[in-house]
C-alpha positions, 0 to 999 in steps of 0.5 A: 461767767465774764460780765458782759461786754458793754465797750469794744476797740475800733482800729481806724485805717492807719489812712483815714481821718480819724478822732484820737489822737494819734501815738508815738509810732503814729499810728491811729489810737483805737476808739471805745464803741458801746456794744449796745449802740452798735449792735443796734446800728447793725440790727439798724442795718441788716433791716435796711438791706432786708427793705431794699432786696424785698422785689431782688427775687421778682427782678432777677426773674428768670434766675436765682438769686442765692446769695448776695455779699455787702462789705461793710465799714464801722467808722469812729462814731459806730456807725455801719457803711457800705463800703463804696465800689471797689476798695483796696486794701479795705481794713476793719470791716465786716462782712455780711454774706447772705444766703437764701434758705433752702424752702 
């Protein structure tokens, strides 16, 4: 059984400011992120989303909202943030698709 992974590499979008340097091809260098920190940040983000959506069923009555899709980015510090507005060509992100469970 392989050892658990403690770090992952995140490649910043070429058009965004970054912490690390650039390679000889002027490409952004990957940033190492701690997996435990990233896991905690994603967990905290999703808990916040759940709190935000508690009243959504009441707000959408008489319609039933079955699915919500959120696009998020992970920055070089490992912070999880919503992609603001409509952003063409957003890279390095995650899409969380939350679907209502059948009751």
